[in-house]
A tleap script that builds the chain and sets N, CA, C and O, in Angstrom:
source leaprc.protein.ff14SB
mol = sequence {
  NMET ALA LEU GLN LYS THR GLU LEU HIE GLY
  VAL TRP GLN THR ALA GLU ILE THR PRO VAL
  ALA PRO ASN ALA ASP ALA ARG ALA ALA GLN
  PRO GLY LEU TYR ILE PHE ALA GLY ASN HIE
  TYR SER ILE THR VAL VAL LEU ALA GLU LYS
  PRO ARG THR ALA ARG VAL LEU ALA ALA ASP
  ALA GLY ILE ASP GLU LEU ARG GLU MET LEU
  ARG PHE GLY ALA GLN ALA GLY THR TYR GLU
  VAL ASN GLY ASP GLU LEU ILE LEU HIE PRO
  SER VAL ALA LEU ARG PRO SER ALA MET VAL
  PRO GLY SER GLU ALA ILE TYR SER TRP SER
  LEU GLU GLY ASP ALA LEU SER LEU ARG PRO
  VAL SER ASN ASN HIE GLY SER SER ILE ARG
  ASN ARG GLU ILE LYS LEU GLN ARG VAL CALA
}
set mol.1.N position { 4.029 -27.034 20.788 }
set mol.1.CA position { 5.108 -26.789 19.842 }
set mol.1.C position { 5.287 -25.276 19.664 }
set mol.1.O position { 4.322 -24.555 19.410 }
set mol.2.N position { 6.500 -24.819 19.795 }
set mol.2.CA position { 6.790 -23.392 19.637 }
set mol.2.C position { 6.774 -23.022 18.160 }
set mol.2.O position { 7.337 -23.729 17.324 }
set mol.3.N position { 6.124 -21.910 17.852 }
set mol.3.CA position { 6.098 -21.431 16.479 }
set mol.3.C position { 7.424 -20.767 16.156 }
set mol.3.O position { 8.070 -20.197 17.036 }
set mol.4.N position { 7.824 -20.838 14.914 }
set mol.4.CA position { 9.107 -20.299 14.475 }
set mol.4.C position { 8.913 -18.985 13.729 }
set mol.4.O position { 7.913 -18.774 13.043 }
set mol.5.N position { 9.886 -18.124 13.881 }
set mol.5.CA position { 9.867 -16.818 13.229 }
set mol.5.C position { 9.706 -16.944 11.716 }
set mol.5.O position { 8.993 -16.152 11.099 }
set mol.6.N position { 10.358 -17.926 11.122 }
set mol.6.CA position { 10.301 -18.071 9.667 }
set mol.6.C position { 8.892 -18.383 9.181 }
set mol.6.O position { 8.588 -18.166 8.008 }
set mol.7.N position { 8.019 -18.891 10.063 }
set mol.7.CA position { 6.640 -19.162 9.660 }
set mol.7.C position { 5.873 -17.880 9.372 }
set mol.7.O position { 4.869 -17.908 8.661 }
set mol.8.N position { 6.331 -16.766 9.911 }
set mol.8.CA position { 5.697 -15.470 9.672 }
set mol.8.C position { 6.127 -14.837 8.359 }
set mol.8.O position { 5.398 -14.014 7.806 }
set mol.9.N position { 7.293 -15.203 7.852 }
set mol.9.CA position { 7.833 -14.555 6.656 }
set mol.9.C position { 6.817 -14.589 5.525 }
set mol.9.O position { 6.240 -15.631 5.214 }
set mol.10.N position { 6.613 -13.433 4.922 }
set mol.10.CA position { 5.697 -13.337 3.799 }
set mol.10.C position { 4.841 -12.102 3.889 }
set mol.10.O position { 5.092 -11.200 4.688 }
set mol.11.N position { 3.815 -12.078 3.047 }
set mol.11.CA position { 2.880 -10.962 2.972 }
set mol.11.C position { 1.501 -11.492 3.349 }
set mol.11.O position { 1.056 -12.523 2.843 }
set mol.12.N position { 0.834 -10.768 4.247 }
set mol.12.CA position { -0.461 -11.167 4.778 }
set mol.12.C position { -1.453 -10.032 4.600 }
set mol.12.O position { -1.089 -8.864 4.736 }
set mol.13.N position { -2.708 -10.362 4.295 }
set mol.13.CA position { -3.729 -9.322 4.208 }
set mol.13.C position { -4.796 -9.571 5.268 }
set mol.13.O position { -5.058 -10.709 5.659 }
set mol.14.N position { -5.402 -8.481 5.721 }
set mol.14.CA position { -6.450 -8.580 6.723 }
set mol.14.C position { -7.638 -9.337 6.148 }
set mol.14.O position { -8.139 -9.010 5.072 }
set mol.15.N position { -8.083 -10.357 6.883 }
set mol.15.CA position { -9.222 -11.154 6.444 }
set mol.15.C position { -10.435 -10.938 7.349 }
set mol.15.O position { -11.573 -10.927 6.880 }
set mol.16.N position { -10.183 -10.766 8.657 }
set mol.16.CA position { -11.291 -10.669 9.610 }
set mol.16.C position { -10.802 -10.002 10.893 }
set mol.16.O position { -9.650 -10.177 11.291 }
set mol.17.N position { -11.670 -9.247 11.528 }
set mol.17.CA position { -11.382 -8.666 12.833 }
set mol.17.C position { -12.537 -9.068 13.740 }
set mol.17.O position { -13.695 -8.761 13.458 }
set mol.18.N position { -12.212 -9.760 14.832 }
set mol.18.CA position { -13.227 -10.327 15.708 }
set mol.18.C position { -13.111 -9.767 17.120 }
set mol.18.O position { -12.018 -9.760 17.685 }
set mol.19.N position { -14.218 -9.296 17.707 }
set mol.19.CA position { -14.171 -8.856 19.106 }
set mol.19.C position { -13.873 -10.046 20.019 }
set mol.19.O position { -14.394 -11.141 19.800 }
set mol.20.N position { -13.040 -9.838 21.038 }
set mol.20.CA position { -12.707 -10.920 21.970 }
set mol.20.C position { -12.961 -10.509 23.422 }
set mol.20.O position { -12.573 -11.227 24.344 }
set mol.21.N position { -13.599 -9.377 23.627 }
set mol.21.CA position { -13.923 -8.917 24.975 }
set mol.21.C position { -15.333 -8.329 24.950 }
set mol.21.O position { -15.784 -7.849 23.909 }
set mol.22.N position { -16.020 -8.361 26.069 }
set mol.22.CA position { -17.396 -7.854 26.105 }
set mol.22.C position { -17.533 -6.398 25.667 }
set mol.22.O position { -18.555 -6.031 25.087 }
set mol.23.N position { -16.538 -5.571 25.926 }
set mol.23.CA position { -16.646 -4.156 25.575 }
set mol.23.C position { -16.089 -3.827 24.193 }
set mol.23.O position { -16.032 -2.655 23.821 }
set mol.24.N position { -15.682 -4.823 23.433 }
set mol.24.CA position { -15.146 -4.579 22.092 }
set mol.24.C position { -16.278 -4.577 21.075 }
set mol.24.O position { -17.145 -5.450 21.099 }
set mol.25.N position { -16.264 -3.599 20.189 }
set mol.25.CA position { -17.290 -3.544 19.160 }
set mol.25.C position { -16.816 -4.284 17.918 }
set mol.25.O position { -15.619 -4.374 17.646 }
set mol.26.N position { -17.779 -4.810 17.173 }
set mol.26.CA position { -17.457 -5.506 15.929 }
set mol.26.C position { -17.025 -4.473 14.901 }
set mol.26.O position { -17.540 -3.355 14.887 }
set mol.27.N position { -16.108 -4.831 14.063 }
set mol.27.CA position { -15.616 -3.937 13.016 }
set mol.27.C position { -15.381 -4.762 11.760 }
set mol.27.O position { -14.746 -5.816 11.810 }
set mol.28.N position { -15.889 -4.286 10.648 }
set mol.28.CA position { -15.639 -4.965 9.384 }
set mol.28.C position { -14.161 -4.838 9.043 }
set mol.28.O position { -13.554 -3.785 9.243 }
set mol.29.N position { -13.601 -5.900 8.538 }
set mol.29.CA position { -12.186 -5.866 8.156 }
set mol.29.C position { -12.015 -4.963 6.947 }
set mol.29.O position { -12.662 -5.158 5.918 }
set mol.30.N position { -11.146 -3.980 7.078 }
set mol.30.CA position { -10.804 -3.086 5.990 }
set mol.30.C position { -9.457 -3.543 5.415 }
set mol.30.O position { -8.780 -4.362 6.037 }
set mol.31.N position { -9.059 -3.041 4.263 }
set mol.31.CA position { -7.794 -3.471 3.666 }
set mol.31.C position { -6.606 -3.244 4.598 }
set mol.31.O position { -6.524 -2.236 5.301 }
set mol.32.N position { -5.707 -4.192 4.583 }
set mol.32.CA position { -4.498 -4.078 5.380 }
set mol.32.C position { -3.449 -5.066 4.899 }
set mol.32.O position { -3.782 -6.170 4.469 }
set mol.33.N position { -2.196 -4.677 4.968 }
set mol.33.CA position { -1.086 -5.561 4.607 }
set mol.33.C position { -0.080 -5.606 5.745 }
set mol.33.O position { 0.284 -4.579 6.317 }
set mol.34.N position { 0.360 -6.812 6.059 }
set mol.34.CA position { 1.401 -7.068 7.050 }
set mol.34.C position { 2.516 -7.793 6.305 }
set mol.34.O position { 2.271 -8.815 5.664 }
set mol.35.N position { 3.715 -7.281 6.382 }
set mol.35.CA position { 4.846 -7.890 5.692 }
set mol.35.C position { 5.921 -8.228 6.723 }
set mol.35.O position { 6.329 -7.374 7.510 }
set mol.36.N position { 6.374 -9.477 6.713 }
set mol.36.CA position { 7.461 -9.930 7.582 }
set mol.36.C position { 8.573 -10.469 6.695 }
set mol.36.O position { 8.350 -11.384 5.902 }
set mol.37.N position { 9.767 -9.908 6.823 }
set mol.37.CA position { 10.915 -10.338 6.021 }
set mol.37.C position { 12.171 -10.179 6.868 }
set mol.37.O position { 12.430 -9.102 7.405 }
set mol.38.N position { 12.941 -11.236 6.985 }
set mol.38.CA position { 14.129 -11.172 7.832 }
set mol.38.C position { 13.722 -10.847 9.249 }
set mol.38.O position { 12.878 -11.530 9.829 }
set mol.39.N position { 14.319 -9.801 9.815 }
set mol.39.CA position { 13.966 -9.345 11.161 }
set mol.39.C position { 13.071 -8.114 11.132 }
set mol.39.O position { 12.859 -7.481 12.166 }
set mol.40.N position { 12.546 -7.769 9.966 }
set mol.40.CA position { 11.781 -6.532 9.819 }
set mol.40.C position { 10.315 -6.813 9.472 }
set mol.40.O position { 9.963 -7.862 8.932 }
set mol.41.N position { 9.488 -5.836 9.806 }
set mol.41.CA position { 8.069 -5.920 9.471 }
set mol.41.C position { 7.597 -4.554 8.985 }
set mol.41.O position { 8.230 -3.530 9.244 }
set mol.42.N position { 6.479 -4.561 8.279 }
set mol.42.CA position { 5.813 -3.346 7.849 }
set mol.42.C position { 4.312 -3.622 7.887 }
set mol.42.O position { 3.850 -4.654 7.400 }
set mol.43.N position { 3.556 -2.691 8.469 }
set mol.43.CA position { 2.105 -2.836 8.558 }
set mol.43.C position { 1.461 -1.554 8.057 }
set mol.43.O position { 1.816 -0.458 8.492 }
set mol.44.N position { 0.513 -1.698 7.141 }
set mol.44.CA position { -0.291 -0.579 6.674 }
set mol.44.C position { -1.733 -1.057 6.648 }
set mol.44.O position { -2.063 -2.020 5.957 }
set mol.45.N position { -2.595 -0.379 7.407 }
set mol.45.CA position { -3.986 -0.815 7.526 }
set mol.45.C position { -4.935 0.370 7.488 }
set mol.45.O position { -4.611 1.459 7.962 }
set mol.46.N position { -6.107 0.144 6.919 }
set mol.46.CA position { -7.187 1.120 6.968 }
set mol.46.C position { -7.942 0.879 8.268 }
set mol.46.O position { -8.325 -0.254 8.557 }
set mol.47.N position { -8.160 1.928 9.054 }
set mol.47.CA position { -8.844 1.814 10.345 }
set mol.47.C position { -10.255 2.384 10.316 }
set mol.47.O position { -10.917 2.444 11.352 }
set mol.48.N position { -10.718 2.795 9.163 }
set mol.48.CA position { -12.053 3.376 9.034 }
set mol.48.C position { -13.123 2.350 9.408 }
set mol.48.O position { -12.917 1.143 9.278 }
set mol.49.N position { -14.249 2.844 9.866 }
set mol.49.CA position { -15.356 1.971 10.268 }
set mol.49.C position { -16.046 1.328 9.066 }
set mol.49.O position { -16.640 0.255 9.183 }
set mol.50.N position { -15.964 1.987 7.917 }
set mol.50.CA position { -16.605 1.460 6.716 }
set mol.50.C position { -15.688 1.737 5.530 }
set mol.50.O position { -14.780 2.562 5.636 }
set mol.51.N position { -15.909 1.065 4.408 }
set mol.51.CA position { -15.044 1.296 3.242 }
set mol.51.C position { -15.004 2.765 2.847 }
set mol.51.O position { -16.023 3.456 2.849 }
set mol.52.N position { -13.809 3.223 2.511 }
set mol.52.CA position { -13.640 4.610 2.087 }
set mol.52.C position { -14.004 4.736 0.617 }
set mol.52.O position { -13.946 3.757 -0.127 }
set mol.53.N position { -14.379 5.942 0.197 }
set mol.53.CA position { -14.748 6.183 -1.196 }
set mol.53.C position { -13.919 7.332 -1.749 }
set mol.53.O position { -13.238 8.038 -1.005 }
set mol.54.N position { -13.984 7.509 -3.042 }
set mol.54.CA position { -13.274 8.604 -3.698 }
set mol.54.C position { -13.948 9.941 -3.425 }
set mol.54.O position { -13.414 10.984 -3.804 }
set mol.55.N position { -15.090 9.935 -2.787 }
set mol.55.CA position { -15.832 11.162 -2.477 }
set mol.55.C position { -14.967 12.176 -1.736 }
set mol.55.O position { -15.126 13.380 -1.937 }
set mol.56.N position { -14.057 11.713 -0.885 }
set mol.56.CA position { -13.256 12.639 -0.092 }
set mol.56.C position { -12.294 13.457 -0.943 }
set mol.56.O position { -11.707 14.423 -0.455 }
set mol.57.N position { -12.129 13.089 -2.181 }
set mol.57.CA position { -11.260 13.860 -3.073 }
set mol.57.C position { -11.978 15.046 -3.688 }
set mol.57.O position { -11.353 15.899 -4.318 }
set mol.58.N position { -13.291 15.101 -3.508 }
set mol.58.CA position { -14.066 16.201 -4.077 }
set mol.58.C position { -13.745 17.506 -3.344 }
set mol.58.O position { -13.448 17.502 -2.149 }
set mol.59.N position { -13.808 18.613 -4.071 }
set mol.59.CA position { -13.486 19.925 -3.505 }
set mol.59.C position { -14.418 20.304 -2.360 }
set mol.59.O position { -14.022 21.060 -1.472 }
set mol.60.N position { -15.637 19.797 -2.363 }
set mol.60.CA position { -16.599 20.160 -1.313 }
set mol.60.C position { -16.705 19.087 -0.222 }
set mol.60.O position { -17.690 19.063 0.516 }
set mol.61.N position { -15.719 18.211 -0.108 }
set mol.61.CA position { -15.745 17.175 0.933 }
set mol.61.C position { -15.751 17.832 2.306 }
set mol.61.O position { -15.031 18.800 2.547 }
set mol.62.N position { -16.565 17.300 3.194 }
set mol.62.CA position { -16.669 17.845 4.546 }
set mol.62.C position { -15.553 17.332 5.446 }
set mol.62.O position { -14.828 16.402 5.093 }
set mol.63.N position { -15.429 17.955 6.614 }
set mol.63.CA position { -14.371 17.591 7.550 }
set mol.63.C position { -14.505 16.142 8.022 }
set mol.63.O position { -13.498 15.459 8.209 }
set mol.64.N position { -15.733 15.671 8.213 }
set mol.64.CA position { -15.921 14.282 8.639 }
set mol.64.C position { -15.449 13.310 7.559 }
set mol.64.O position { -14.867 12.269 7.863 }
set mol.65.N position { -15.702 13.653 6.305 }
set mol.65.CA position { -15.234 12.812 5.203 }
set mol.65.C position { -13.706 12.791 5.145 }
set mol.65.O position { -13.100 11.744 4.915 }
set mol.66.N position { -13.096 13.948 5.356 }
set mol.66.CA position { -11.635 14.012 5.351 }
set mol.66.C position { -11.041 13.226 6.516 }
set mol.66.O position { -10.042 12.528 6.345 }
set mol.67.N position { -11.642 13.332 7.689 }
set mol.67.CA position { -11.172 12.562 8.849 }
set mol.67.C position { -11.240 11.064 8.566 }
set mol.67.O position { -10.313 10.318 8.879 }
set mol.68.N position { -12.338 10.644 7.979 }
set mol.68.CA position { -12.504 9.213 7.685 }
set mol.68.C position { -11.439 8.738 6.700 }
set mol.68.O position { -10.944 7.617 6.813 }
set mol.69.N position { -11.086 9.584 5.740 }
set mol.69.CA position { -10.056 9.225 4.776 }
set mol.69.C position { -8.715 9.001 5.472 }
set mol.69.O position { -7.939 8.140 5.059 }
set mol.70.N position { -8.443 9.760 6.510 }
set mol.70.CA position { -7.152 9.696 7.187 }
set mol.70.C position { -7.088 8.631 8.278 }
set mol.70.O position { -6.090 8.544 8.993 }
set mol.71.N position { -8.118 7.835 8.414 }
set mol.71.CA position { -8.112 6.785 9.438 }
set mol.71.C position { -7.371 5.559 8.904 }
set mol.71.O position { -7.977 4.627 8.375 }
set mol.72.N position { -6.070 5.585 9.053 }
set mol.72.CA position { -5.260 4.430 8.691 }
set mol.72.C position { -4.074 4.369 9.636 }
set mol.72.O position { -3.731 5.351 10.295 }
set mol.73.N position { -3.466 3.219 9.690 }
set mol.73.CA position { -2.293 3.040 10.523 }
set mol.73.C position { -1.139 2.557 9.670 }
set mol.73.O position { -1.332 1.820 8.703 }
set mol.74.N position { 0.047 2.972 10.028 }
set mol.74.CA position { 1.236 2.543 9.299 }
set mol.74.C position { 2.411 2.530 10.266 }
set mol.74.O position { 2.616 3.472 11.031 }
set mol.75.N position { 3.168 1.459 10.218 }
set mol.75.CA position { 4.390 1.390 11.016 }
set mol.75.C position { 5.305 0.315 10.463 }
set mol.75.O position { 4.868 -0.605 9.771 }
set mol.76.N position { 6.569 0.448 10.778 }
set mol.76.CA position { 7.568 -0.533 10.352 }
set mol.76.C position { 8.682 -0.534 11.387 }
set mol.76.O position { 8.897 0.447 12.098 }
set mol.77.N position { 9.374 -1.642 11.453 }
set mol.77.CA position { 10.477 -1.752 12.395 }
set mol.77.C position { 11.001 -3.172 12.415 }
set mol.77.O position { 10.968 -3.875 11.405 }
set mol.78.N position { 11.485 -3.586 13.575 }
set mol.78.CA position { 11.994 -4.942 13.727 }
set mol.78.C position { 11.033 -5.733 14.602 }
set mol.78.O position { 10.203 -5.166 15.313 }
set mol.79.N position { 11.163 -7.048 14.537 }
set mol.79.CA position { 10.313 -7.890 15.363 }
set mol.79.C position { 11.102 -9.086 15.858 }
set mol.79.O position { 12.156 -9.433 15.325 }
set mol.80.N position { 10.561 -9.701 16.887 }
set mol.80.CA position { 11.125 -10.936 17.412 }
set mol.80.C position { 9.974 -11.845 17.813 }
set mol.80.O position { 8.859 -11.392 18.073 }
set mol.81.N position { 10.268 -13.126 17.855 }
set mol.81.CA position { 9.294 -14.126 18.271 }
set mol.81.C position { 9.836 -14.822 19.505 }
set mol.81.O position { 10.990 -15.247 19.546 }
set mol.82.N position { 8.978 -14.929 20.512 }
set mol.82.CA position { 9.325 -15.648 21.734 }
set mol.82.C position { 8.185 -16.619 22.001 }
set mol.82.O position { 7.211 -16.275 22.671 }
set mol.83.N position { 8.310 -17.836 21.476 }
set mol.83.CA position { 7.229 -18.817 21.593 }
set mol.83.C position { 6.004 -18.349 20.840 }
set mol.83.O position { 6.050 -18.147 19.627 }
set mol.84.N position { 4.891 -18.174 21.572 }
set mol.84.CA position { 3.669 -17.718 20.912 }
set mol.84.C position { 3.491 -16.200 21.014 }
set mol.84.O position { 2.399 -15.683 20.779 }
set mol.85.N position { 4.570 -15.489 21.366 }
set mol.85.CA position { 4.533 -14.029 21.411 }
set mol.85.C position { 5.267 -13.432 20.218 }
set mol.85.O position { 6.381 -13.836 19.886 }
set mol.86.N position { 4.623 -12.471 19.589 }
set mol.86.CA position { 5.214 -11.670 18.521 }
set mol.86.C position { 5.442 -10.290 19.113 }
set mol.86.O position { 4.493 -9.633 19.542 }
set mol.87.N position { 6.693 -9.844 19.141 }
set mol.87.CA position { 7.032 -8.561 19.752 }
set mol.87.C position { 7.512 -7.613 18.663 }
set mol.87.O position { 8.537 -7.848 18.024 }
set mol.88.N position { 6.755 -6.535 18.461 }
set mol.88.CA position { 7.080 -5.539 17.442 }
set mol.88.C position { 7.802 -4.372 18.091 }
set mol.88.O position { 7.409 -3.897 19.156 }
set mol.89.N position { 8.873 -3.910 17.432 }
set mol.89.CA position { 9.640 -2.751 17.880 }
set mol.89.C position { 9.600 -1.712 16.760 }
set mol.89.O position { 10.461 -1.729 15.880 }
set mol.90.N position { 8.610 -0.800 16.776 }
set mol.90.CA position { 8.482 0.174 15.693 }
set mol.90.C position { 9.656 1.154 15.663 }
set mol.90.O position { 10.122 1.616 16.705 }
set mol.91.N position { 10.122 1.461 14.460 }
set mol.91.CA position { 11.140 2.498 14.310 }
set mol.91.C position { 10.594 3.687 13.518 }
set mol.91.O position { 11.133 4.791 13.601 }
set mol.92.N position { 9.534 3.464 12.759 }
set mol.92.CA position { 8.848 4.548 12.062 }
set mol.92.C position { 7.356 4.226 12.105 }
set mol.92.O position { 6.954 3.082 11.895 }
set mol.93.N position { 6.536 5.252 12.380 }
set mol.93.CA position { 5.101 5.015 12.503 }
set mol.93.C position { 4.324 6.300 12.258 }
set mol.93.O position { 4.831 7.399 12.480 }
set mol.94.N position { 3.120 6.151 11.810 }
set mol.94.CA position { 2.231 7.292 11.634 }
set mol.94.C position { 1.964 7.936 12.995 }
set mol.94.O position { 1.926 9.162 13.100 }
set mol.95.N position { 1.783 7.136 14.017 }
set mol.95.CA position { 1.511 7.623 15.378 }
set mol.95.C position { 2.838 7.873 16.093 }
set mol.95.O position { 3.567 6.917 16.358 }
set mol.96.N position { 3.176 9.124 16.414 }
set mol.96.CA position { 4.460 9.428 17.053 }
set mol.96.C position { 4.707 8.664 18.353 }
set mol.96.O position { 5.855 8.340 18.657 }
set mol.97.N position { 3.663 8.369 19.125 }
set mol.97.CA position { 3.853 7.669 20.393 }
set mol.97.C position { 4.397 6.261 20.190 }
set mol.97.O position { 4.964 5.680 21.116 }
set mol.98.N position { 4.234 5.707 19.003 }
set mol.98.CA position { 4.757 4.367 18.719 }
set mol.98.C position { 6.263 4.389 18.475 }
set mol.98.O position { 6.903 3.338 18.474 }
set mol.99.N position { 6.832 5.571 18.269 }
set mol.99.CA position { 8.259 5.668 17.957 }
set mol.99.C position { 9.117 6.053 19.154 }
set mol.99.O position { 10.320 6.272 19.007 }
set mol.100.N position { 8.520 6.138 20.325 }
set mol.100.CA position { 9.276 6.452 21.529 }
set mol.100.C position { 10.316 5.357 21.744 }
set mol.100.O position { 9.988 4.176 21.621 }
set mol.101.N position { 11.557 5.713 22.060 }
set mol.101.CA position { 12.567 4.673 22.291 }
set mol.101.C position { 12.081 3.641 23.308 }
set mol.101.O position { 11.552 3.990 24.363 }
set mol.102.N position { 12.269 2.373 22.974 }
set mol.102.CA position { 11.834 1.282 23.831 }
set mol.102.C position { 10.394 0.859 23.606 }
set mol.102.O position { 9.907 -0.059 24.267 }
set mol.103.N position { 9.703 1.520 22.676 }
set mol.103.CA position { 8.317 1.180 22.397 }
set mol.103.C position { 8.221 -0.225 21.817 }
set mol.103.O position { 9.062 -0.650 21.025 }
set mol.104.N position { 7.178 -0.933 22.229 }
set mol.104.CA position { 6.934 -2.256 21.671 }
set mol.104.C position { 5.462 -2.591 21.788 }
set mol.104.O position { 4.743 -2.033 22.616 }
set mol.105.N position { 5.032 -3.505 20.951 }
set mol.105.CA position { 3.675 -4.042 21.001 }
set mol.105.C position { 3.809 -5.557 20.991 }
set mol.105.O position { 4.552 -6.120 20.186 }
set mol.106.N position { 3.089 -6.206 21.884 }
set mol.106.CA position { 3.176 -7.652 22.002 }
set mol.106.C position { 1.833 -8.263 21.610 }
set mol.106.O position { 0.778 -7.833 22.076 }
set mol.107.N position { 1.894 -9.260 20.756 }
set mol.107.CA position { 0.723 -10.006 20.303 }
set mol.107.C position { 0.937 -11.486 20.597 }
set mol.107.O position { 2.068 -11.970 20.555 }
set mol.108.N position { -0.126 -12.197 20.890 }
set mol.108.CA position { -0.045 -13.649 20.848 }
set mol.108.C position { -0.392 -14.015 19.406 }
set mol.108.O position { -1.187 -13.331 18.760 }
set mol.109.N position { 0.199 -15.079 18.914 }
set mol.109.CA position { -0.057 -15.449 17.528 }
set mol.109.C position { -0.209 -16.942 17.385 }
set mol.109.O position { 0.358 -17.727 18.146 }
set mol.110.N position { -0.988 -17.312 16.392 }
set mol.110.CA position { -1.158 -18.722 16.048 }
set mol.110.C position { -1.295 -18.818 14.532 }
set mol.110.O position { -1.739 -17.886 13.862 }
set mol.111.N position { -0.906 -19.952 14.030 }
set mol.111.CA position { -0.885 -20.157 12.583 }
set mol.111.C position { -1.542 -21.485 12.257 }
set mol.111.O position { -1.198 -22.518 12.832 }
set mol.112.N position { -2.492 -21.453 11.329 }
set mol.112.CA position { -3.130 -22.661 10.817 }
set mol.112.C position { -3.099 -22.568 9.302 }
set mol.112.O position { -3.880 -21.828 8.705 }
set mol.113.N position { -2.198 -23.318 8.679 }
set mol.113.CA position { -2.044 -23.246 7.227 }
set mol.113.C position { -1.625 -21.858 6.824 }
set mol.113.O position { -0.592 -21.363 7.274 }
set mol.114.N position { -2.425 -21.212 5.969 }
set mol.114.CA position { -2.135 -19.852 5.505 }
set mol.114.C position { -2.953 -18.806 6.252 }
set mol.114.O position { -3.139 -17.696 5.755 }
set mol.115.N position { -3.443 -19.153 7.445 }
set mol.115.CA position { -4.220 -18.220 8.263 }
set mol.115.C position { -3.430 -17.890 9.531 }
set mol.115.O position { -3.076 -18.781 10.304 }
set mol.116.N position { -3.163 -16.618 9.731 }
set mol.116.CA position { -2.418 -16.132 10.889 }
set mol.116.C position { -3.371 -15.329 11.769 }
set mol.116.O position { -4.064 -14.437 11.282 }
set mol.117.N position { -3.406 -15.643 13.058 }
set mol.117.CA position { -4.227 -14.908 14.014 }
set mol.117.C position { -3.327 -14.143 14.969 }
set mol.117.O position { -2.381 -14.702 15.524 }
set mol.118.N position { -3.624 -12.865 15.158 }
set mol.118.CA position { -2.894 -12.012 16.089 }
set mol.118.C position { -3.868 -11.466 17.119 }
set mol.118.O position { -4.930 -10.952 16.768 }
set mol.119.N position { -3.503 -11.578 18.391 }
set mol.119.CA position { -4.325 -11.021 19.467 }
set mol.119.C position { -3.454 -10.094 20.300 }
set mol.119.O position { -2.482 -10.543 20.907 }
set mol.120.N position { -3.788 -8.797 20.340 }
set mol.120.CA position { -2.982 -7.858 21.132 }
set mol.120.C position { -2.932 -8.267 22.602 }
set mol.120.O position { -3.952 -8.609 23.200 }
set mol.121.N position { -1.732 -8.227 23.174 }
set mol.121.CA position { -1.527 -8.544 24.582 }
set mol.121.C position { -1.223 -7.267 25.357 }
set mol.121.O position { -1.864 -6.976 26.367 }
set mol.122.N position { -0.238 -6.507 24.878 }
set mol.122.CA position { 0.115 -5.259 25.553 }
set mol.122.C position { 0.906 -4.369 24.616 }
set mol.122.O position { 1.497 -4.832 23.640 }
set mol.123.N position { 0.907 -3.074 24.932 }
set mol.123.CA position { 1.754 -2.126 24.229 }
set mol.123.C position { 1.878 -0.875 25.087 }
set mol.123.O position { 1.207 -0.739 26.110 }
set mol.124.N position { 2.727 0.014 24.666 }
set mol.124.CA position { 2.901 1.258 25.415 }
set mol.124.C position { 2.608 2.472 24.541 }
set mol.124.O position { 3.159 3.550 24.761 }
set mol.125.N position { 1.724 2.290 23.532 }
set mol.125.CA position { 1.398 3.432 22.668 }
set mol.125.C position { -0.079 3.521 22.301 }
set mol.125.O position { -0.421 4.125 21.284 }
set mol.126.N position { -0.951 2.938 23.096 }
set mol.126.CA position { -2.389 3.180 22.930 }
set mol.126.C position { -3.036 2.557 21.719 }
set mol.126.O position { -3.564 3.281 20.875 }
set mol.127.N position { -3.017 1.256 21.598 }
set mol.127.CA position { -3.636 0.584 20.461 }
set mol.127.C position { -5.156 0.719 20.500 }
set mol.127.O position { -5.757 0.709 21.575 }
set mol.128.N position { -5.773 0.844 19.335 }
set mol.128.CA position { -7.226 0.910 19.247 }
set mol.128.C position { -7.830 -0.466 18.978 }
set mol.128.O position { -9.041 -0.577 18.787 }
set mol.129.N position { -7.018 -1.503 18.961 }
set mol.129.CA position { -7.514 -2.843 18.639 }
set mol.129.C position { -7.269 -3.833 19.767 }
set mol.129.O position { -7.262 -5.041 19.530 }
set mol.130.N position { -7.071 -3.357 20.972 }
set mol.130.CA position { -6.737 -4.214 22.108 }
set mol.130.C position { -7.707 -5.378 22.293 }
set mol.130.O position { -7.278 -6.481 22.630 }
set mol.131.N position { -8.987 -5.160 22.083 }
set mol.131.CA position { -9.987 -6.182 22.361 }
set mol.131.C position { -10.464 -6.909 21.118 }
set mol.131.O position { -11.577 -7.433 21.079 }
set mol.132.N position { -9.617 -6.935 20.109 }
set mol.132.CA position { -9.996 -7.596 18.861 }
set mol.132.C position { -8.900 -8.548 18.404 }
set mol.132.O position { -7.711 -8.273 18.563 }
set mol.133.N position { -9.315 -9.656 17.844 }
set mol.133.CA position { -8.371 -10.584 17.225 }
set mol.133.C position { -8.316 -10.263 15.740 }
set mol.133.O position { -9.348 -10.073 15.095 }
set mol.134.N position { -7.111 -10.205 15.208 }
set mol.134.CA position { -6.913 -9.894 13.790 }
set mol.134.C position { -6.556 -11.191 13.077 }
set mol.134.O position { -5.584 -11.859 13.431 }
set mol.135.N position { -7.343 -11.537 12.077 }
set mol.135.CA position { -7.055 -12.734 11.301 }
set mol.135.C position { -6.554 -12.300 9.940 }
set mol.135.O position { -7.166 -11.475 9.260 }
set mol.136.N position { -5.418 -12.880 9.557 }
set mol.136.CA position { -4.753 -12.529 8.304 }
set mol.136.C position { -4.663 -13.748 7.401 }
set mol.136.O position { -4.607 -14.883 7.875 }
set mol.137.N position { -4.651 -13.502 6.096 }
set mol.137.CA position { -4.504 -14.563 5.105 }
set mol.137.C position { -3.208 -14.315 4.328 }
set mol.137.O position { -2.948 -13.202 3.869 }
set mol.138.N position { -2.410 -15.359 4.190 }
set mol.138.CA position { -1.159 -15.221 3.426 }
set mol.138.C position { -1.466 -14.977 1.953 }
set mol.138.O position { -2.295 -15.669 1.363 }
set mol.139.N position { -0.793 -13.987 1.359 }
set mol.139.CA position { -0.945 -13.710 -0.065 }
set mol.139.C position { 0.348 -13.900 -0.828 }
set mol.139.O position { 0.335 -13.978 -2.057 }
set mol.140.N position { 1.459 -13.975 -0.124 }
set mol.140.CA position { 2.761 -14.242 -0.795 }
set mol.140.C position { 3.756 -14.722 0.228 }
set mol.140.O position { 4.905 -15.002 -0.113 }
savepdb mol mol.pdb
quit
């Protein structure tokens, strides 16, 4: 059965990130929101290896602490669904390479109740999550 675009509509939060390839490292799921509405999407995620703290706001924070604070991803644009493929077309993104005309990221997706699974298939802007499955939980 082909999944429908309207099944994605809503707000989803990151619940789990699972390695799916031998060379993929495990990563604890950090906060993230995925929003699908109409033909548009917005994604904002923390990419840090561990939970961030308010320590980086201190005047004496080191460069490594500041780098860790800035490890997040953000993008928005339009999307389409083709069977079990979710195709994202970013129009604005934190990473400039994601905004190159014609840029897209393709995920396979599956839905079980309020649990959405995304597995990166391909992109042309250097994803850091290629070998991981992202599991999301619907929140609205």
